[in-house]
KEMARFI-258992 format. One record per residue: y negated, x negated, z negated of N, C-alpha, C in turn. Coordinates in pm, whole numbers, plus 50000, padded with zeros to 5 digits. Layout:
YXZYXZYXZ
...
END
This chain:
501184991650000500005000050000498764991250000
497834994150089496594986550091495654991949984
494804983349932493864987549828492514990649891
491744999549829490425002649883489474991049859
488314991849920487284981749898486494985749774
486724978649664486024981849541484674974749540
483674981649492482334975949481481954975349333
481034966549296480584966249156480084979849109
479394986949196478865000049157479965010149129
481065009449205482165018849183483005015249062
482965002649020483774998248907483054999748773
481754998648773481014999148647481285011848566
481375023848628481655035848549483055036048487
483955027348534485335027248485485535017748368
484485010848327484605001148217484945008248086
485895002448012486375008447888486454997747779
486605002447655486774993347542488214988147539
488364975447508489694969447492489644959847375
490654960647289490784951447176492254949647147
492724937347152494164934947136494414920247105
495544917647037496034904047020496894900847142
496584889947209497314886547332497954872747317
499044870747390499894858947375499824849847498
499984836847470500004826847575500944815547531
501594808947625502434797447596501854784947661
501924773847590501474760947643502544750547612
502464739247679503344728047652503194724047506
504304722347436504244719147293503654705447267
503464697347371502924683947353501404683747350
500754695347351499304695347366498604688147251
499224687147132498614680147019499094665747004
500294662647053500894649747022501134640847142
500694644947261501004637247381500434623047375
499304621347307498704608047297499194600247176
499854606947083500284600046960501284588946991
502124590747092503124580747125502504567747178
501224568347215500554556547269499784548847162
499754553947039498934547946934499784544946811
499214536846722499924532846600499484540546477
498424548246489497924555646374497184568146420
496944577146325496184589246357494744585846392
494204575446330492834571446361492734566546506
493724558746549493734554046688493914565746784
494744575346743494934587146828493614594646844
492884596446734491594603446741490624596046832
490624582646824489734574746908490114576347055
491414575747083491874577147221491574591047275
491774601347191491464614947235489984616447267
489124609647189487694610147216487344603747349
488024592447380487784585847507488244594347625
489414600447609489924609147715489014621147734
488544626747623487654638447630486404635347711
485914623047699484714619347771484884618547921
486114618147969486374617448113486544631348175
486614641548092486884654948141485594662248177
485694672848259484504680848289483914686848161
482634689248162481974695148046482494709348022
482584712947895482974726647860481804735947895
482054747047966480974756447997480214760647870
478944762947885478094765947769478664777447686
479084788247751479554799947677480874797447605
481564786447640482854783447580482774772747472
481614766947452481474756347353481674762047213
482394754547132482744759146998484124765346991
484734768047107486084773447109487114762247106
488254764947047489354755447051489764753147196
490194740747231490614738147369491714747447419
492544752847330493564762347374492934774447442
491714777847404491024789447460490084785547573
489414774247561488384770747659488914763747784
490094757447774490584749247886490664756748019
491164769248024491234776048155489884778248222
488804777048147487464778948204486774765748238
487424754848205486764741948209486884734648343
488024736348409488314727748523488024734548656
487214728048735486874732548870486564719948952
486874719749080487424731149155488874734149120
489204746749126490554751549098491444748049216
492534740549196493294735349311493994746049394
494564756249328495274766849399494844780249343
494734790149428494364803249381495454809349293
495054817849200496004825449118495654840249133
496294848749057496174863149084494734868049085
493944864048987492564869048980491534857748988
491944846449043490994835349060491224828549194
490174827249271490264820449400490334805249378
490874798449477490844783849477489404779249496
489114767249447487784761649466486974761649337
485674759749346484794759349228484474773449179
485474780149127485364794249089485414795948938
484894807248886484924809648741486354810048688
486534805248565487864804648505488424818248465
489734818548444490434830448397491464826048293
491484832748181492474830248076493544841048088
494744837048131495844846548149496674847248021
497014859347981497814861247860498624874147875
499394877347772500234889347774500104896547641
500354909647642500234917347519501434915647427
502504909647476503704907547397504204893247420
504674886847314505134873047327506274871847428
507144881847433508274881147526507814881547672
506744888747698506214889047834505624875447869
504914869247774504384855847797505514845947823
506624847547753507784838847774508354840847914
508484853447956509014856248090508124850248197
506814851448181505894845548278506074830348284
506214824048168506394809548163507724805448224
508784812848194510104809748250510074810748402
509354820648453509244822048599508634809548660
507524804748604506854793248663507644780348646
508474779548541509394768248531510394768548646
510954780348674511894781548785511214779248919
509974783848931509264782149058509104767349092
508864759048991508754744649017510014739449085
511164743649037512424738949094512714745549228
512244757849247512404764349377511634756649484
510484751249447509654743849541509984728949544
510934724849460511404710949458512924711049464
513504714649579514954716949588515804704649560
515234692649567516014680649541515904675749397
515104682749318514974679049177516154684549097
516884676149025518034681048949517594689648831
518474698448788518174706648672518004697748550
517044700748463516844692548343517994694348244
518294683748173519364684348074518914692347951
517684690147910517164696447790516124707147824
515984717147739514944727447762513554722047738
512554728947792511164725547769510704731947639
509984724547557509484730147433508064735247454
507824747647417506524753947434506034759647302
504744760447289504114766847173503514780047218
503914790747153503334803747178502294806847070
501204813047109500174816447011499444829047056
498864835846959498124848046990496674846546946
495804853747014494384853846982493854867847012
492894872246934492324885446957491204884547061
491274893747157490194895147255489644909347246
488364910647274487734923847261486524924747352
486364936347414485194938647497485024953647522
483784957747532483474971547571483504973047723
483724961847792483674961847938484974956447996
485994964547991487284960748047487734971148150
488604967048239489194976048338490704975948321
491284987748311492724989048290493374993148422
494064983748486494664986448617495984994048605
496434996848483497635004948465497295019848451
496005023048454495535036748437494755041148561
494595054648581493775059548692492345054248681
491685051648792492135053948930492855042048994
493225032248911493765019848966495285019448971
495955027848891497405026648876498175029449005
497615037349095498325040449220498465028149309
497725017749276497805005249354498614994649278
499554999349196500354990149117501064979549199
501554983349317502264973649401501334962649451
500034965749457499054955649497498774946149382
498564951649262498214943349147499364934249106
500614938349129501744930249085502524924249203
501894923249319502574917249433502964902949397
504184898749429504644885549383503924873649445
503404874949567502814863049632501444865349696
501084877649724499824880449794498734883549691
497844873949670496834875249567495464879249619
495244878849749493904881149803493274894349756
493994905849759493364918249713492974917649564
493784910849483493464909549341492224900849322
492134890349400490964881449390489694888649433
489794896649539488644904349583488224914349475
489224920649412488944930149304488254923049188
488754911149151488174903749039486724899949068
486444896249193485054892949230484134904949205
484574916749252483764928849233483684932649086
484794930949014484824934448872483834925948792
483794913048821482844904248752481404908948778
481104911848904479744916148939479424929748874
480464937648850480264950548785480214949748634
480364937648580480224935748436481524934648358
482684934848425483964934448354484184920948287
484734921448167485054909348092486564907248081
487344918148091488794917448075489444926748177
490554922248237491374930748323492754932148258
493254944348252494584947148198495464951848313
496684946248327497504949348444498984947148413
499834953448494501274951748477501694937648518
502614931948441503144918748475503924919348605
503734909248690504484908248815505824901348793
506054895748676507274888148650508214895348555
507664901748454508464909448360508324924048400
509314929048471509184942048538509634953948453
509874951848325510354962548238509234968048151
508044968848206506924974448132506004964148070
506174951548107505324941148051503884942248099
502944939948008501524940948040500844927548015
500004923548110499244911148099497754914248096
496974904248058495524905548062494944893048126
493844894848196493084883848252491714884148185
491444874348102490154873348033489204865748125
488124871948164487214866348265486074858348207
485914858648075484794851648012485154847647870
484654836347825484884832047687484244841347586
483274849247629482604858447538483544869347487
484704870847550485634881347510486534877247393
486534864447355487344860247242486684864547112
487494870647024486974875246896486944864246791
487614853146817487674842046724487624828946801
487284818346731487124805446798488404797246801
489404801446722490654793946714491794803846695
492914802046766494054811246749494804808046620
494354813746509494874810146378496134817646338
496634826646424497784834946386498874834146493
500094836646449501184839146542501744827346615
501614815146564502194803746635503714804346630
504344801846746505804802046757506254790346844
507444785446818508034774946901509134781146987
509014779647117510004784647212510554772747291
511854773047318512474763347407512984770847529
512474766847644512804773747769513624764447858
514834768647891515714760747976515894767248112
516094759048213516374763948348517644756948396
518544764948455519834759748500520204766648631
521384763448682521834769648807522164784448790
522164789448667522444803648645521184811848618
520034805048607518784812048579517984804848473
517334812448386516524806648279516854813548147
516564806448039516764812347906515654807347815
515424814647706514404810847609514924813447469
514684803847381515144804847242513954802447150
513734811847059512684810246959513324806046827
512724796046763513284790946639513114800846524
511864805546503511624814446390510474823946421
510664837146401511954843046370512894841846490
514194840746467515144838146576515084848746686
515114844246809515144853446923515704845947043
516344853147132516904847247253516664856647371
516234851047481516024858647604516744851647717
517234859547812517934853647926517444860148055
517254851948157516784856548287517744851148392
518634860048441519644855348536519014853248674
519834849348770519324846048904518564857548969
518944869748935518324881349001517034885848934
516744880748815515644886048736514294884948807
514034873548870512764871448938512924871849090
514004877949138514304877549281513354885749367
512474893649305511474900849384510474891149446
510404879049392509584868549451510424861049554
509994860649680510814854449785511094839749760
510234833049686510454818849658511634816849564
511804826149470512964825449380514204830649450
514034840949533515174846649605515844836449695
515064826849747515614816749837515924803649765
515944803849633516214791949553517564785849589
517604772549597518894765649609519364762649466
520254771149418520674770349279521634758849251
522484755849347523454745249327522844731949372
522664723049278522034710049307522564699449213
END
């Protein structure tokens, strides 16, 4: 189904209040990746300061936020387009999910996608360790794509590979004042909901102080799996789970 041409003027009346704790997963090494290169915590802090000085400046509206929150807004030009962000020197987007399990499914998909696009790379022996965390976001200016008048275009919002209509929508939404987009997950197809935070102003706190979890995500010739240490949980994604994406459907599983 093709989507209509949305304009800022047509989207502004649809803005609604949104407030929710949302989840995201990152590489568990985000705090300790430099520690292995130093002999002390003081040396690590010094090295981190030097590395920080080589990075792009944090956008003004994002200053004071923990890097876990500000990083998606910091780097431009954006090398490849994503669902609601065009490639190039474009405004950042913080992608998250309303449920930790949905965030895990999204992460497991992208782990598998790496191997789908690298058919000669052998399966890893050990799982990847990730840190899951939640943060509250809130805005009076959000658009819910799971509700009318947008829900009839669900196949557009969750298309596995064609992002252009979503990017065009995001452009109009920003101009219409939207701060948050709520939409069905394209990877977790059992009712999973994701959010795209379009501005740092939508974060209700400066640091994700709640809900930290450790997940280990493995990928093998049978699919992907995820194990949470505490509280204990296990998820499994067989070969067919992400097969709606043609890149996964054509995966060379035996390697």
